[in-house]
C-alpha positions, 0 to 999 in steps of 0.5 A, a space after each residue: 332921138 332913136 339913134 341916140 337911144 340906140 347908142 346908149 343901149 349899145 353902150 350899156 350893153 357893152 358895159 354889162 358884157 364887160 362886167 359879166 366877163 369880170 365876174 366870170 374871170 376875176 378870182 376875187 372876194 365878192 366885195 372886192 369884185 363889186 368895187 372893181 365893177 363899180 370902178 369900171 362902170 364909173 370909168 365908162 361914165 356910168 355912176 351906180 350906187 352900191 345897191 345898183 351894183 348889187 342888183 346887177 351882180 344878182 342879175 348876172 349871177 342868175 343868167 349865168 346859172 340858167 
């Protein structure tokens, strides 16, 4: 069980890093970027709602500003 949980955390961590890279290097409008992030996560098997993507973007933005 712990191994499976570790793999899940590693997977989610990789997805967050990928999204962060997309936010940093993508010269797109906010709405387009959020849509792209949602598509990237969906390809990885993670289905986020629009609100969840918005929260993720806010968290990433806050961490970048620190």
